[in-house]
C-alpha positions, -999 to +999 in steps of 0.1 A: +221+382-031+211+413-051+181+410-073+186+420-109+155+435-127+150+446-162+133+480-160+109+497-184+129+529-189+100+549-201+079+539-170+110+546-148+114+581-163+077+589-156+077+573-122+109+583-104+130+614-102+166+603-095+169+622-062+191+607-036+200+616+000+181+649+001+169+640+036+201+651+052+204+616+068+172+623+089+141+601+085+108+619+092+103+622+129+071+625+149+055+659+143+078+670+115+053+667+086+026+686+105+051+712+117+065+718+082+031+718+065+016+743+089+046+766+088+047+766+050+009+771+049+014+804+068+046+814+050+058+794+019+093+810+023+097+798+059+124+771+050+147+797+034+145+824+061+174+831+084+153+824+114+139+791+101+156+771+128+138+793+154+105+791+136+106+753+133+125+746+165+151+723+149+187+725+136+197+739+101+200+704+085+167+694+100+150+724+084+162+711+050+151+676+059+116+687+069+112+707+036+123+676+017+100+652+034+070+675+030+077+677-007+085+640-011+052+630+006+035+654-017+021+675+011+037+706-003+045+714-040+078+727-054+068+763-043+061+751-007+024+756-012-001+730+002-011+704-023-047+691-025-036+660-007-018+680+019-049+701+026-072+670+027-049+652+052-033+679+073-053+711+067-073+729+094-103+706+088-082+677+074-089+640+076-063+635+103-045+668+110-022+654+137-016+619+121-032+601+150-046+573+129-020+547+115-041+546+083-027+581+075+009+568+078+000+541+052-015+567+030+016+588+033+038+558+025+017+553-006+020+589-015+058+589-011+061+561-036+036+571-062+046+590-094+065+611-095+085+596-066+111+620-052+128+592-032+144+569-057+160+545-032+126+541-015+110+533-048+136+507-055+134+490-022+096+486-022+089+481-059+120+468-077+139+448-051+121+415-049+140+396-021+119+389+010+148+384+033+180+404+028+210+422+043+220+458+041+246+448+016+221+431-007+201+463-009+232+484-016+243+460-044+209+460-060+206+498-057+239+503-075+226+484-105+193+502-104+210+536-103+228+528-135+195+530-154+192+567-148+223+576-168+233+599-140+264+599-118+254+594-081+280+595-053+281+561-035+278+579-002+244+591-012+227+558-017+245+544+014+228+572+033+195+563+017+197+527+026+206+535+062+177+560+064+152+535+049+161+507+074+159+531+103+126+545+090+108+512+087+125+485+108+105+474+138+136+467+159+154+498+146+186+502+127+212+520+147+242+536+131+276+536+148+276+561+176+240+572+168+218+578+199+192+552+204+163+576+201+175+585+166+166+550+155+131+548+170+118+584+168+100+576+135+062+571+131+067+548+101+081+520+122+044+515+132+037+501+098+058+470+106+069+466+070+105+455+077+116+432+106+152+433+118+170+401+129+206+407+137+223+415+103+192+403+084+160+421+074+127+407+062+097+422+047+065+414+065+042+401+038+004+398+041-021+412+066-011+443+086-032+449+117-032+487+114-038+488+076-075+494+070-094+478+041-104+513+030-068+523+024-061+492+004-093+497-016-087+534-023-051+528-034-061+500-057-086+523-074-061+551-076-035+528-091-061+516-116-068+552-126-031+555-136-024+523-154-058+510-166-071+541-183-103+537-205-110+504-189-133+495-160-112+466-146-078+457-134-066+422-126-056+412-091-021+400-103-014+436-116-025+450-082-002+426-064+030+425-085+033+455-108+058+482-099+040+509-079+010+487-071-006+485-037+006+449-034+042+459-038+041+491-018+022+475+011+036+440+008+003+422+005-008+387-004-036+378-027-059+368+001-053+401+020-058+422-011-090+404-022-105+404+013-100+442+015-116+448-019-145+426-010-151+445+023-150+479+005-172+466-023-199+458+003-201+496+011-199+509-025-221+494-052-199+508-079-170+486-068-169+448-074-145+419-072-153+398-102-142+364-115-143+360-153-130+327-167-108+322-136-093+358-138-101+377-106-104+414-112-113+446-095-142+461-114-157+496-111-185+515-128-174+550-122-141+569-125-117+550-102-099+582-090-133+596-079-142+564-062-109+563-044-116+597-029-151+587-019-137+556-001-112+578+018-138+604+026-161+578+041-133+561+060-122+593+077-157+607+083-166+575+101-136+576+125 
């Protein structure tokens, strides 16, 4: 059954750009993000050149897809120039230039969905759609209702393509389109996250601990989220970090125990981060700017690898 959700339209407007199916039906494949980032770093006009297919070694539609994904993950800006995040992650001396650490895929997944999200169907599936077990049809029905909030006409074929792409991108057992080659359903690094399980016609979010999701990524994203939604305060409640739209709990599909354990672990390494319990309300507390602390947590994680 489709999940109906009343949306805060102002929050929606600031959080999501109603972009659908710009991926040209391709999920991000192994090596694409690094390839696109490096090529644009050398020449921001690379995607529009006649020889782009030769430069990138892919087909014409794939060139457009690579450009879209590099932008959607916020590795490149609208002018195809490297963003600060792109430089930190994939630059010459980046944290993980070749995406060898699964932690970086979790960070990219977070970056894809954070404001302003350029993948509206992805935002819906991970933040608005609340079913734990579902079918492809459930997601499509809910997405139709969600799209109506944008006051924009969207071709049904666009969100059908989006749902197929999402399920191929994240399902651990793959989601194979009719007549699609098998490798098309598995050649995606984001299946490593194990966020969606595939059982016949049914799908299921994996809720709770993820073996390859480091505590530092959870802690850093909690702080980053707090910097967006809890401005001028030094605390944010655990329920908000778990259940609010755009929160780490929703994006990573965490339980309270997993979230609190990660924060506690990070807090042991940073004396400005605490997990506090005030009158039965468990909160993440911090005594410095949370966005700065988030970067410090990430810097320490990657420098210690």
